[in-house]
DSSP file (Angstrom, degrees, kcal/mol; ACC not computed):
  #  RESIDUE AA STRUCTURE BP1 BP2  ACC     N-H-->O    O-->H-N    N-H-->O    O-->H-N    TCO  KAPPA ALPHA  PHI   PSI    X-CA   Y-CA   Z-CA
    1    1 A X     >        0   0    0      0, 0.0     4,-2.9     0, 0.0     5,-0.2   0.000 360.0 360.0 360.0 -44.8   55.4  -23.6  -31.9
    2    2 A X  H  >  +     0   0    0      1,-0.2     4,-1.8     2,-0.2     5,-0.1   0.925 360.0  44.8 -60.3 -48.3   52.0  -22.1  -31.9
    3    3 A X  H  > S+     0   0    0      2,-0.2     4,-2.0     1,-0.2    -1,-0.2   0.791 113.5  52.6 -68.3 -27.1   50.6  -24.1  -34.8
    4    4 A X  H  > S+     0   0    0      2,-0.2     4,-2.4     1,-0.2    -2,-0.2   0.947 107.8  51.5 -68.7 -48.8   52.2  -27.3  -33.3
    5    5 A X  H  X S+     0   0    0     -4,-2.9     4,-0.7     1,-0.2    -2,-0.2   0.823 114.3  44.2 -56.6 -34.2   50.5  -26.4  -29.9
    6    6 A X  H  X S+     0   0    0     -4,-1.8     4,-0.8    -5,-0.2    -1,-0.2   0.920 114.5  47.6 -77.1 -40.3   47.1  -26.2  -31.8
    7    7 A X  H  X S+     0   0    0     -4,-2.0     4,-0.9     1,-0.2     3,-0.3   0.868 101.1  62.5 -75.8 -37.1   47.5  -29.2  -33.9
    8    8 A X  H >< S+     0   0    0     -4,-2.4     3,-1.2     1,-0.2    -1,-0.2   0.948 103.2  45.1 -59.9 -56.3   48.6  -31.8  -31.3
    9    9 A X  H 3< S+     0   0    0     -4,-0.7    -1,-0.2     1,-0.2    -2,-0.2   0.807 116.7  45.1 -62.6 -26.4   45.6  -31.8  -29.0
   10   10 A X  H 3< S+     0   0    0     -4,-0.8     2,-0.4    -3,-0.3     3,-0.3   0.476 103.2  76.0 -94.4  -0.9   43.1  -32.0  -31.9
   11   11 A X  S << S+     0   0    0     -3,-1.2    -4,-0.0    -4,-0.9     0, 0.0  -0.799  92.6  12.6-111.9 152.0   44.8  -34.7  -33.9
   12   12 A X    >   +     0   0    0     -2,-0.4     3,-1.2     1,-0.1    -1,-0.2   0.773  63.9 150.1  56.6  38.0   45.1  -38.4  -33.5
   13   13 A X  T 3   +     0   0    0     -3,-0.3    -1,-0.1     1,-0.2     6,-0.1   0.553  60.3  75.5 -69.5  -9.6   42.5  -38.8  -30.9
   14   14 A X  T 3  S+     0   0    0      4,-0.1     2,-0.5     1,-0.0    -1,-0.2   0.566  84.9  70.1 -77.7  -8.0   41.8  -42.3  -32.3
   15   15 A X  S <> S-     0   0    0     -3,-1.2     4,-2.2     1,-0.1     5,-0.2  -0.945  72.6-143.6-121.4 133.1   44.8  -43.8  -30.8
   16   16 A X  H  > S+     0   0    0     -2,-0.5     4,-0.7     1,-0.2     7,-0.2   0.885 100.4  44.1 -54.5 -46.4   45.4  -44.4  -27.1
   17   17 A X  H  4 S+     0   0    0      1,-0.2     6,-0.4     2,-0.2     3,-0.4   0.891 116.4  44.0 -69.7 -42.9   49.0  -43.6  -27.1
   18   18 A X  H  4 S+     0   0    0      1,-0.2    -1,-0.2     5,-0.1    -2,-0.2   0.763 111.8  53.7 -76.2 -24.4   48.9  -40.5  -29.2
   19   19 A X  H  < S+     0   0    0     -4,-2.2    -1,-0.2    -6,-0.1    -2,-0.2   0.576  91.3  97.1 -83.5 -13.9   45.8  -39.1  -27.5
   20   20 A X  S  X S-     0   0    0     -4,-0.7     4,-2.5    -3,-0.4     5,-0.2  -0.249  88.0-111.8 -77.9 166.6   47.4  -39.3  -24.0
   21   21 A X  H  > S+     0   0    0      2,-0.2     4,-2.5     1,-0.2     5,-0.2   0.937 121.4  49.3 -59.0 -46.0   49.2  -36.4  -22.2
   22   22 A X  H  > S+     0   0    0      2,-0.2     4,-2.7     1,-0.2    -1,-0.2   0.934 110.6  50.3 -60.7 -46.1   52.5  -38.3  -22.7
   23   23 A X  H  > S+     0   0    0     -6,-0.4     4,-2.2     2,-0.2    -1,-0.2   0.900 109.0  50.9 -53.1 -45.3   51.8  -38.8  -26.3
   24   24 A X  H  X S+     0   0    0     -4,-2.5     4,-3.1     1,-0.2     5,-0.2   0.903 110.9  50.5 -59.2 -46.3   51.0  -35.2  -26.9
   25   25 A X  H  X S+     0   0    0     -4,-2.5     4,-2.6     2,-0.2    -2,-0.2   0.900 109.7  48.3 -61.7 -42.9   54.3  -34.3  -25.1
   26   26 A X  H  X S+     0   0    0     -4,-2.7     4,-2.6     2,-0.2    -1,-0.2   0.928 113.1  48.3 -64.5 -45.6   56.4  -36.7  -27.3
   27   27 A X  H  X S+     0   0    0     -4,-2.2     4,-2.7     2,-0.2     5,-0.3   0.960 110.9  49.2 -56.1 -56.5   54.8  -35.4  -30.4
   28   28 A X  H  X S+     0   0    0     -4,-3.1     4,-2.4     2,-0.2     5,-0.3   0.900 113.0  49.1 -55.2 -41.0   55.3  -31.7  -29.5
   29   29 A X  H  X S+     0   0    0     -4,-2.6     4,-3.1    -5,-0.2     5,-0.2   0.987 112.5  47.1 -57.6 -55.1   59.0  -32.4  -28.6
   30   30 A X  H  X S+     0   0    0     -4,-2.6     4,-1.8     1,-0.2    -2,-0.2   0.868 114.3  45.6 -58.0 -39.4   59.7  -34.2  -31.8
   31   31 A X  H  X S+     0   0    0     -4,-2.7     4,-1.8     2,-0.2    -1,-0.2   0.883 113.2  49.1 -74.6 -34.6   58.1  -31.6  -33.9
   32   32 A X  H  X S+     0   0    0     -4,-2.4     4,-2.6    -5,-0.3     5,-0.2   0.921 112.2  50.1 -61.1 -45.6   59.8  -28.7  -32.1
   33   33 A X  H  X S+     0   0    0     -4,-3.1     4,-2.8    -5,-0.3    -2,-0.2   0.885 109.1  49.8 -62.6 -36.5   63.0  -30.4  -32.5
   34   34 A X  H  X S+     0   0    0     -4,-1.8     4,-1.7    -5,-0.2    -1,-0.2   0.883 110.0  52.3 -71.2 -38.2   62.5  -31.1  -36.2
   35   35 A X  H  < S+     0   0    0     -4,-1.8     6,-0.2     2,-0.2    -2,-0.2   0.945 113.7  42.9 -60.8 -48.7   61.6  -27.4  -36.7
   36   36 A X  H  < S+     0   0    0     -4,-2.6     3,-0.3     1,-0.2    -2,-0.2   0.913 115.0  51.0 -70.5 -41.8   64.8  -26.2  -34.9
   37   37 A X  H  < S+     0   0    0     -4,-2.8     2,-0.7     1,-0.2    -1,-0.2   0.797 111.3  46.4 -56.9 -34.7   66.9  -28.9  -36.7
   38   38 A X    ><  +     0   0    0     -4,-1.7     3,-1.6    -3,-0.2    -1,-0.2  -0.745  65.5 167.7-115.6  77.6   65.7  -28.0  -40.2
   39   39 A X  T 3  S+     0   0    0     -2,-0.7    -1,-0.2     1,-0.3    -2,-0.1   0.770  74.6  57.6 -73.8 -19.7   66.0  -24.2  -40.2
   40   40 A X  T 3  S+     0   0    0     -3,-0.1    43,-0.5     2,-0.0     2,-0.3   0.527 104.5  59.0 -85.2  -2.5   65.5  -24.0  -43.9
   41   41 A X  B <  S-A   82   0A   0     -3,-1.6     2,-0.3    -6,-0.2    41,-0.2  -0.771  73.1-142.6-118.1 166.3   62.2  -25.8  -43.8
   42   42 A X        -     0   0    0     39,-2.9     2,-0.5    -2,-0.3    -3,-0.0  -0.929  23.4-101.8-126.8 156.0   58.9  -24.9  -42.0
   43   43 A X        -     0   0    0     -2,-0.3     2,-0.3     3,-0.0   -40,-0.1  -0.638  36.1-171.4 -72.8 121.7   56.2  -26.7  -40.2
   44   44 A X    >   -     0   0    0     -2,-0.5     3,-2.1   -41,-0.0     4,-0.3  -0.892  38.4 -96.2-113.5 149.9   53.1  -27.2  -42.1
   45   45 A X  T 3  S+     0   0    0     -2,-0.3   -41,-0.1     1,-0.3   -42,-0.0  -0.458 113.9  48.7 -57.8 129.6   49.9  -28.6  -40.6
   46   46 A X  T 3> S+     0   0    0     -2,-0.2     4,-1.2    78,-0.0     3,-0.3   0.013  80.1  97.9 115.5 -22.2   50.0  -32.4  -41.5
   47   47 A X  H X> S+     0   0    0     -3,-2.1     4,-2.3     1,-0.2     3,-0.8   0.916  78.7  58.6 -54.2 -42.9   53.6  -33.0  -40.3
   48   48 A X  H 3> S+     0   0    0     -4,-0.3     4,-2.3     1,-0.3    -1,-0.2   0.848 100.8  56.3 -58.0 -34.2   52.3  -34.3  -37.1
   49   49 A X  H 3> S+     0   0    0     -3,-0.3     4,-0.6     2,-0.2    -1,-0.3   0.829 106.7  49.8 -71.7 -28.4   50.4  -37.0  -39.2
   50   50 A X  H <X S+     0   0    0     -4,-1.2     4,-0.6    -3,-0.8     3,-0.4   0.919 114.1  46.1 -70.3 -46.5   53.8  -38.1  -40.7
   51   51 A X  H >X S+     0   0    0     -4,-2.3     4,-1.8     1,-0.2     3,-1.4   0.882  92.2  83.8 -69.9 -34.5   55.3  -38.3  -37.3
   52   52 A X  H 3X S+     0   0    0     -4,-2.3     4,-2.5     1,-0.3     3,-0.3   0.818  92.1  42.4 -47.9 -51.5   52.3  -40.2  -35.7
   53   53 A X  H 3X S+     0   0    0     -4,-0.6     4,-2.1    -3,-0.4    -1,-0.3   0.825 112.0  53.7 -72.5 -18.2   53.3  -43.7  -36.7
   54   54 A X  H <X S+     0   0    0     -3,-1.4     4,-1.0    -4,-0.6    -1,-0.2   0.832 109.8  47.5 -76.2 -27.9   56.9  -43.3  -35.9
   55   55 A X  H  < S+     0   0    0     -4,-1.8     6,-0.2    -3,-0.3    -2,-0.2   0.889 114.1  48.9 -71.9 -43.5   56.0  -42.1  -32.3
   56   56 A X  H >< S+     0   0    0     -4,-2.5     3,-1.0    -5,-0.3    -2,-0.2   0.965 115.0  43.2 -62.1 -44.5   53.6  -45.0  -31.9
   57   57 A X  H 3< S+     0   0    0     -4,-2.1    -1,-0.2     1,-0.3    -2,-0.2   0.782 126.4  33.4 -67.5 -26.0   56.2  -47.5  -33.1
   58   58 A X  T >< S+     0   0    0     -4,-1.0     3,-2.3    -5,-0.1     7,-0.3  -0.221  71.9 146.0-124.3  42.3   58.9  -45.9  -31.1
   59   59 A X  T <  S+     0   0    0     -3,-1.0     3,-0.2     1,-0.3    -1,-0.1   0.724  77.2  44.6 -57.9 -25.7   57.0  -44.7  -28.1
   60   60 A X  T 3  S+     0   0    0      1,-0.2     2,-0.3    -3,-0.1    -1,-0.3   0.503 112.2  55.9 -95.4  -4.8   59.9  -45.4  -25.7
   61   61 A X    <>  +     0   0    0     -3,-2.3     4,-1.9    -6,-0.2     3,-0.4  -0.654  54.2 173.0-136.1  84.0   62.4  -43.8  -28.0
   62   62 A X  H  > S+     0   0    0     -2,-0.3     4,-2.9     1,-0.2     5,-0.2   0.831  81.1  58.1 -54.9 -40.5   61.8  -40.3  -29.1
   63   63 A X  H  > S+     0   0    0      1,-0.2     4,-2.6     2,-0.2    -1,-0.2   0.917 105.7  49.0 -62.6 -39.2   65.1  -39.9  -30.8
   64   64 A X  H  > S+     0   0    0     -3,-0.4     4,-2.4     2,-0.2    -1,-0.2   0.911 110.8  51.1 -63.0 -44.1   64.4  -42.9  -33.1
   65   65 A X  H  X S+     0   0    0     -4,-1.9     4,-2.5    -7,-0.3     5,-0.2   0.976 111.5  47.9 -61.2 -52.9   60.9  -41.4  -33.9
   66   66 A X  H  X S+     0   0    0     -4,-2.9     4,-2.7     1,-0.2    -2,-0.2   0.894 110.6  51.4 -50.0 -46.0   62.6  -38.0  -34.8
   67   67 A X  H  X S+     0   0    0     -4,-2.6     4,-2.7    -5,-0.2    -1,-0.2   0.903 108.8  51.1 -61.8 -37.7   65.1  -39.7  -36.9
   68   68 A X  H  X S+     0   0    0     -4,-2.4     4,-2.0     2,-0.2    -2,-0.2   0.934 111.2  46.4 -61.5 -45.9   62.5  -41.5  -38.8
   69   69 A X  H  X S+     0   0    0     -4,-2.5     4,-2.7    -5,-0.2     5,-0.4   0.953 111.4  54.7 -63.7 -48.4   60.6  -38.5  -39.5
   70   70 A X  H  X S+     0   0    0     -4,-2.7     4,-2.1     1,-0.2    -2,-0.2   0.919 111.4  42.0 -47.7 -50.5   63.8  -36.7  -40.5
   71   71 A X  H  X S+     0   0    0     -4,-2.7     4,-1.7     2,-0.2    -1,-0.2   0.801 112.8  55.1 -79.7 -23.3   64.8  -39.2  -43.1
   72   72 A X  H  X>S+     0   0    0     -4,-2.0     4,-2.6    -5,-0.2     5,-0.7   0.962 113.8  40.2 -63.1 -51.6   61.2  -39.5  -44.5
   73   73 A X  I  X>S+     0   0    0     -4,-2.7     5,-1.2     1,-0.2     4,-0.8   0.885 116.2  50.9 -62.8 -40.9   61.0  -35.9  -45.1
   74   74 A X  I  <5S+     0   0    0     -4,-2.1    -1,-0.2    -5,-0.4    -2,-0.2   0.858 118.4  38.5 -67.5 -36.0   64.6  -35.7  -46.4
   75   75 A X  I  <5S+     0   0    0     -4,-1.7    -2,-0.2    -5,-0.2    -1,-0.2   0.885 135.7   7.6 -83.7 -41.9   64.1  -38.5  -48.8
   76   76 A X  I  <5S+     0   0    0     -4,-2.6    -3,-0.2    -5,-0.2    -2,-0.1   0.709 130.7  31.2-118.1 -23.5   60.5  -38.0  -50.2
   77   77 A X  I >X< +     0   0    0     -4,-0.8     3,-1.4    -5,-0.7     4,-0.8   0.296  66.2 122.3-128.9  10.8   59.0  -34.7  -49.0
   78   78 A X  G >4<S+     0   0    0     -5,-1.2     3,-1.2     1,-0.3    -1,-0.1   0.851  79.8  49.3 -42.7 -48.5   61.7  -32.2  -48.6
   79   79 A X  G >4 S+     0   0    0      1,-0.3     3,-1.5     2,-0.2    -1,-0.3   0.810  99.0  68.8 -65.6 -29.8   60.1  -29.6  -51.2
   80   80 A X  G <4 S+     0   0    0     -3,-1.4    -1,-0.3     1,-0.3    -2,-0.2   0.838 101.9  46.2 -66.5 -23.1   56.7  -29.9  -49.4
   81   81 A X  G << S+     0   0    0     -3,-1.2   -39,-2.9    -4,-0.8    -1,-0.3   0.142  80.7 122.8-105.6  19.8   58.2  -28.1  -46.3
   82   82 A X  B <  S-A   41   0A   0     -3,-1.5     3,-0.5   -41,-0.2   -41,-0.1  -0.399  75.0-116.4 -74.7 157.6   59.9  -25.3  -48.0
   83   83 A X  S    S+     0   0    0    -43,-0.5     2,-0.5     1,-0.3    -1,-0.1   0.900 114.3  31.8 -69.8 -33.7   58.8  -21.7  -46.8
   84   84 A X  S    S+     0   0    0      1,-0.1    -1,-0.3    -5,-0.0     3,-0.3  -0.838  70.7 154.4-119.5  89.6   57.5  -21.1  -50.4
   85   85 A X     >  +     0   0    0     -2,-0.5     4,-2.9    -3,-0.5     5,-0.3   0.167  35.1 114.6-101.5  20.1   56.3  -24.5  -51.8
   86   86 A X  H  > S+     0   0    0      1,-0.2     4,-2.3     2,-0.2    -1,-0.2   0.901  76.2  43.4 -55.4 -52.3   53.9  -23.0  -54.2
   87   87 A X  H  > S+     0   0    0     -3,-0.3     4,-1.8     2,-0.2    -1,-0.2   0.905 116.1  49.8 -61.1 -43.9   55.5  -24.1  -57.4
   88   88 A X  H  > S+     0   0    0     -4,-0.2     4,-1.7     1,-0.2     3,-0.4   0.974 112.5  46.5 -59.0 -51.3   56.2  -27.7  -56.0
   89   89 A X  H  X S+     0   0    0     -4,-2.9     4,-2.8     1,-0.2     5,-0.2   0.892 110.2  54.1 -61.9 -40.6   52.7  -28.1  -54.8
   90   90 A X  H  X S+     0   0    0     -4,-2.3     4,-1.9    -5,-0.3    -1,-0.2   0.827 107.7  50.8 -63.5 -29.9   51.2  -26.8  -58.2
   91   91 A X  H  X S+     0   0    0     -4,-1.8     4,-1.6    -3,-0.4    -1,-0.2   0.841 112.6  44.2 -73.7 -33.5   53.2  -29.3  -60.1
   92   92 A X  H  X S+     0   0    0     -4,-1.7     4,-2.5     2,-0.2    -2,-0.2   0.830 111.4  53.7 -77.1 -30.3   52.1  -32.2  -57.9
   93   93 A X  H  X S+     0   0    0     -4,-2.8     4,-3.3     2,-0.2     5,-0.2   0.930 107.6  52.7 -69.4 -44.4   48.4  -30.9  -58.0
   94   94 A X  H  X S+     0   0    0     -4,-1.9     4,-2.5    -5,-0.2     5,-0.2   0.939 110.7  47.0 -49.8 -51.8   48.7  -30.9  -62.0
   95   95 A X  H  X S+     0   0    0     -4,-1.6     4,-2.8     1,-0.2     5,-0.2   0.938 111.1  51.7 -56.7 -47.6   49.9  -34.5  -61.8
   96   96 A X  H  X S+     0   0    0     -4,-2.5     4,-2.4     1,-0.2     5,-0.2   0.949 110.8  47.3 -58.4 -47.5   47.0  -35.4  -59.4
   97   97 A X  H  X S+     0   0    0     -4,-3.3     4,-2.5     1,-0.2    -1,-0.2   0.900 111.3  51.4 -67.7 -35.1   44.4  -33.8  -61.8
   98   98 A X  H  X S+     0   0    0     -4,-2.5     4,-2.2     2,-0.2     5,-0.2   0.900 112.2  47.7 -59.0 -44.8   45.9  -35.7  -64.8
   99   99 A X  H  X S+     0   0    0     -4,-2.8     4,-2.1    -5,-0.2     5,-0.2   0.876 112.2  47.5 -71.7 -32.9   45.7  -38.9  -62.9
  100  100 A X  H  X S+     0   0    0     -4,-2.4     4,-2.5    -5,-0.2     8,-0.3   0.907 110.7  52.6 -72.6 -41.3   42.2  -38.4  -61.8
  101  101 A X  H  < S+     0   0    0     -4,-2.5    -2,-0.2    -5,-0.2     4,-0.2   0.855 114.7  42.2 -52.8 -41.3   41.2  -37.4  -65.3
  102  102 A X  H  < S+     0   0    0     -4,-2.2     3,-0.4     2,-0.2    -2,-0.2   0.935 121.4  38.1 -79.1 -44.2   42.7  -40.7  -66.6
  103  103 A X  H  < S+     0   0    0     -4,-2.1    -2,-0.2     1,-0.2    -3,-0.2   0.791 136.3  13.0 -80.7 -30.2   41.4  -43.0  -63.9
  104  104 A X     X  +     0   0    0     -4,-2.5     4,-2.4    -5,-0.2     3,-0.4  -0.514  63.7 169.7-149.1  76.7   37.9  -41.4  -63.4
  105  105 A X  H  > S+     0   0    0     -3,-0.4     4,-2.6     1,-0.2     5,-0.2   0.815  77.1  57.7 -63.0 -32.2   37.2  -39.1  -66.1
  106  106 A X  H  > S+     0   0    0      2,-0.2     4,-2.2     1,-0.2    -1,-0.2   0.904 110.1  43.0 -56.7 -49.9   33.5  -38.7  -65.1
  107  107 A X  H  > S+     0   0    0     -3,-0.4     4,-3.1     2,-0.2     5,-0.2   0.873 111.8  54.5 -73.8 -37.9   34.4  -37.6  -61.6
  108  108 A X  H  X S+     0   0    0     -4,-2.4     4,-1.8    -8,-0.3    -2,-0.2   0.951 111.0  45.9 -61.8 -45.0   37.1  -35.2  -63.0
  109  109 A X  H  X S+     0   0    0     -4,-2.6     4,-2.5     2,-0.2     5,-0.2   0.901 112.3  51.8 -64.0 -43.4   34.5  -33.6  -65.3
  110  110 A X  H  X S+     0   0    0     -4,-2.2     4,-1.6     1,-0.2    -1,-0.2   0.933 111.9  45.6 -62.1 -42.9   31.9  -33.3  -62.4
  111  111 A X  H  <>S+     0   0    0     -4,-3.1     5,-2.7     1,-0.2    -1,-0.2   0.863 111.9  52.3 -72.7 -27.6   34.4  -31.6  -60.2
  112  112 A X  H ><5S+     0   0    0     -4,-1.8     3,-1.5    -5,-0.2    -1,-0.2   0.891 107.5  51.3 -56.8 -48.1   35.5  -29.3  -63.0
  113  113 A X  H 3<5S+     0   0    0     -4,-2.5    -1,-0.2     1,-0.3    -2,-0.2   0.822 109.0  51.7 -72.3 -27.6   32.0  -28.3  -63.6
  114  114 A X  T 3<5S-     0   0    0     -4,-1.6    -1,-0.3    -5,-0.2    -2,-0.2   0.540 113.0-119.4 -78.9  -2.7   31.5  -27.5  -59.9
  115  115 A X  T < 5 +     0   0    0     -3,-1.5     2,-0.5     1,-0.2    -3,-0.2   0.959  64.6 147.4  54.0  52.4   34.6  -25.4  -59.9
  116  116 A X      < -     0   0    0     -5,-2.7    -1,-0.2    -6,-0.1    -2,-0.1  -0.795  28.1-168.9-118.1  80.1   36.2  -27.7  -57.4
  117  117 A X    >   -     0   0    0     -2,-0.5     3,-1.2     1,-0.1     4,-0.4  -0.157  35.7-106.8 -66.5 166.2   39.8  -27.8  -58.0
  118  118 A X  G >> S+     0   0    0      1,-0.3     4,-3.2     2,-0.2     3,-1.0   0.764 113.6  71.7 -55.9 -29.6   42.3  -30.2  -56.5
  119  119 A X  G 34 S+     0   0    0      1,-0.3    -1,-0.3     2,-0.2     4,-0.2   0.749  95.6  56.0 -65.2 -17.6   43.7  -27.5  -54.2
  120  120 A X  G <4 S+     0   0    0     -3,-1.2    -1,-0.3     1,-0.1    -2,-0.2   0.742 127.3  10.7 -84.1 -23.2   40.4  -27.7  -52.3
  121  121 A X  T <4 S+     0   0    0     -3,-1.0     3,-0.5    -4,-0.4    -2,-0.2   0.513 114.8  67.6-130.7 -13.2   40.5  -31.3  -51.5
  122  122 A X  S  < S+     0   0    0     -4,-3.2    -3,-0.2     1,-0.2     3,-0.1   0.667 107.3  37.2 -85.0 -21.7   43.9  -32.8  -52.3
  123  123 A X        +     0   0    0     -5,-0.5    -1,-0.2    -4,-0.2    -4,-0.0  -0.445  63.5 156.1-133.2  56.2   45.9  -31.0  -49.7
  124  124 A X              0   0    0     -3,-0.5    -1,-0.1     1,-0.3    -2,-0.1   0.724 360.0 360.0 -61.0 -20.9   43.7  -30.8  -46.6
  125  125 A X              0   0    0     -3,-0.1    -1,-0.3   -79,-0.0   -80,-0.2   0.428 360.0 360.0 -77.6 360.0   46.7  -30.4  -44.3
């Protein structure tokens, strides 16, 4: 709850609905409900960004926004929100590094020479 309370006011200030007091309250309620509903998962910074479009599109229906987030995470991102997601993330970062090397080898070498691994920029949340 503490991290959610920190994230909500500082995120999504670009959008009039999400930056409003009502928008903050809707986001907070949906995220807290998600945390309680998914006892085997944890809130990581960035979950609010996944929720934001669902709250925007369903501003008058928080239950629908919650269900959309729930299904998105369940179908595509379940392992990202495990209490210990280290191995899962390391696998994705390795794939990211390989894709970067394939698509932009010059940039990949430059970042490598700077000792700037994907862990520092690919998962900012």
